[in-house]
N, C-alpha and C positions, 0 to 999 in steps of 0.2 A: 504492500501500499506505498502511497507516495501523495503528497498534497503540493508539491511544485516540482518542476522539471529536475532531473538528474544532474550534476555537474559532472564536468568529468571527473573528478576526484570519486562524486558517489560513484558509477558508473565502474570506477576500476575495484572501489573495494568490497563491493557488493559481485563483480564476477571473479576477483581473486579469492572472496569468501572459501573457497576450498581447493585452495592449490588451484593441481592440473584438471581440477576432476570437471570434464562437462554438464553446466547447470542451464537451466533454462528458466525462464518467468512468467509469472503470469503478472500485471502488472492493474492494479487496478487503483482508477486513478478521481477520485471524489470531489466534483467542482466547489470552488470558495463561495461559499451565498451568506447568505444574511442570518443563518443558523446562531456561529460562533464569532459574529463582529465583536460583540462585547470583549469576551474574553482574549481574540487576540490582540484588541486594543489595549484590556489590563498587561498583557504578555508584552507589547512592547512600550512600554511605561515602565515594566519588570526592569527589560534591557536596558533602560534611559533610553528610547527611541523614539525618543516625541514624536518627533515629525511623520514616523512610520503610523504611530495609536492614530496621527490628527487625519491620516490618508485613507485608514480603515474606512471611512465614509465611500469615498470614492469608488473602493473595488464593487468588480457588477456582480449582479447577484440574478439568478434564477437564471432565464432562458438565457440571460446574456452572460455567464458566465460559463456557460458551454462550448463558447467558440474556442476560448484559453484551456480551457481543460484540455477539449481535442489535442491543440498545438502542440502544448506541453507534453500530455502522453505522447503523440503521438517523433515529438524528439525522442524523447527517454526511448524510446522500443528502437528506434534506430542507433542510438548509441550504443544501447545493448549488444544489438548484434550486428553493430562495429568491432565492437569489445569479443565475438566470438561466439555469441552467448543467441540462444533461443530466444523468441522472447514476443508476446501477445500479450493484445491487454485490454483490458476493459474503461470506460466511463461507469462510474458508480453514483446515482443521483439519490435513490431512498434505502434506507438499512443498510451503510456499510459492513458490518461483522457477520450479518445477515449472510447479506451476497459470498463475502472472502469467507466462511464457511463452505457454502456452497460448493465453492470454485476450489477448494483446499479438498474436499469430497470427491469431488468430480475428479481433478488431476493428480489423486496419489501425491499431492507435494508434500514432500519430507519436512518443510519446515514453513514458516511468516517470515518477512523480513518486513517491519513498521521503519517506514524512513520520515521522520519529520524534523519540522522545526519546532522548539522549544518551547511548549506549552504549561508555566508553572502552575495555574490553575486545576488546567484539568487534570494535570501529572499530580498534583498535591491530594487531589481528592480522588484520583484513579480512577476517571473519566474518558483520559484519553483513549487511544484505537487502541495504544498495543493492548494495555492492562483490560480495555473490554475483547480484545478475541483473544487472548491467552484462558479468557473462562467459557468460551464458545469453540475453540477450535481445538480437536485433537493432536497437535504437534507442537515442535517450540515456535514459541516466539521472541523473536531477535527486534527490538527494537536499540534505531538508529536516529543519531543526527545526523539531516542531510544539511549539507556542505553552501553555502552561498558564492556565487563567483564575483 
């Protein structure tokens, strides 16, 4: 699961996580939306990124958020393929953790990697994607922080 395009550092990390073993990815991307705007603004303030907190109101939402999510997903899939991995992906709109569980079962996934920016409020209350996934899927869940370019 990702929430922004994978950076070259992110691609290198996940594609080499298991050494020379051939890996494939099913990338799930949820469009950013209004539902977590307040929490993102609080996280920005906690990180001292006041300008980012103010810009949260300018983020696209609803149908307008789908195009940036599609571009981010396409970019990430191509970067993984360029690194030699197989990769497919989906935009997730509703019930991301339930969708993750079904994909994990359908594909026989060995593990789930949740790559996210820090979300202090959600993490404190164990409401972040990784914490929720650990209670739903029957495979290990690795949480890593995404790198910014």
